[in-house]
Steps between C-alpha positions, in 0.01 A plus 500: 500500500635844409489732800403865450571773756337842468602803703224626728323796343696464177300258292719564193821403679508120505783255531465151366707185536583518128839638393486859371491533123846499348677386818811303417438519126780740407700355214822669402640521149827324414715807564400524867428299813216524753609654829203544732231681298730640231691378196863613536724512195769233515766734358608863518340694217653550163338774291433447129387721216240316292309637205136530612404358161656168609184417693576130542828572678342774714227258606763241595682756712182610675403138563839425655583244233765678288840331476838650405468326163156657449639844570810481286313318223225763507740789446488631858793705634605491864532850646716659772704188572727496806774600555513766223122562504492502117334519258294786646125500539321662206402865533132406547594316822686767704648482851180633657302211354257730318499292184319593182351242266677383190322666206216278384521252785164356601457454789740784581846368581849641552649185347704438820442188707644341816575129468599229751740263321829337593841542339498878434641797686241692704397837363564836669195723554368782713219414741257677270615303194492172694148572627370566150689218328340252740155648440530491120596134532188411696677505835592747776810584695557258788407636845735509797314240703476268199872540436577407861287186481636389164864548609478259796780247502722681247858463626737788568849508360674299232204332324349841424788750482642540151879554509543603134441869573150509350159345538470146366240348268170424663444152642853373435610471864337174610587556866329838505136392521238552770300235678215584263718450195554867414843586359753777570320691772829567676817652362452535126331842474300701751132462413245782502182416688172687482521657848645844574669635814726777628824542312770371736780725619691220665516121522535236766476119511255243633766395749249466783387149415492494119865501397687759302252587225507869410212717622457851354130544580458862605814558701663759725384848418235391249222750453201566277714744301681192366189350339432341259687171514411143405612180671762269353552147627761224503834664428718505191791298362757717680335506846656185647371429847282813487273320254232265627132432546472790746710750299303819436584847377328792332573707191339776302247337267638683196848349542627220276829317564665178385454348846122563512241279337148387584261207517133481407208311653137423426 
């Protein structure tokens, strides 16, 4: 027998023994993995310019099914590749993220997409560009709490720190994977997350119980005059023991550097 409970005086508010619609039914596309109630991209984002007229490739990207072979075979060009951050984003996709549609594109599109694939260098981007590239690709920028959950179990140190003086290709460090199966969340490039905070004026470490991971969240002397700033997580290839699952810093959202990338989610 299915039990029904109704709140006194609120006839419309009823709870039944049946599972709520949609509970546990989230299915993630091949480029991501389910972490809690979100699909987290397996790899740091690479950004690609694709002709909007190539609708079949665009649909594959937005469905999370595009492969490296699909992209290169479809005439796509990877943009802003670390560490040189070249080739540059097109002029219709500026640092402030205020993109304009490619002439004749329907639906309107900047022709710039964020993709989660292995074996390529992560792309540099401002927070604004990252936010929009995820959205155009049918995703969104990962949130801070989601990033923290997805990073669980990622090791510090050698498995994740690239010693070649530059970020490494995504997903090519087999020891640098989280308990959920997400790659490179520590030590390849810092990753923009959706959340904003005070711009930090100083840094410390999580030495009181959480090791030596860098913490630049706010900081001594921080004030509202320092806003805006967006959170970055994980640490970069050069950060050594400062990188880790608790590493956090802030930067101005219009900045773009070779040690800063991003990750999308759904």
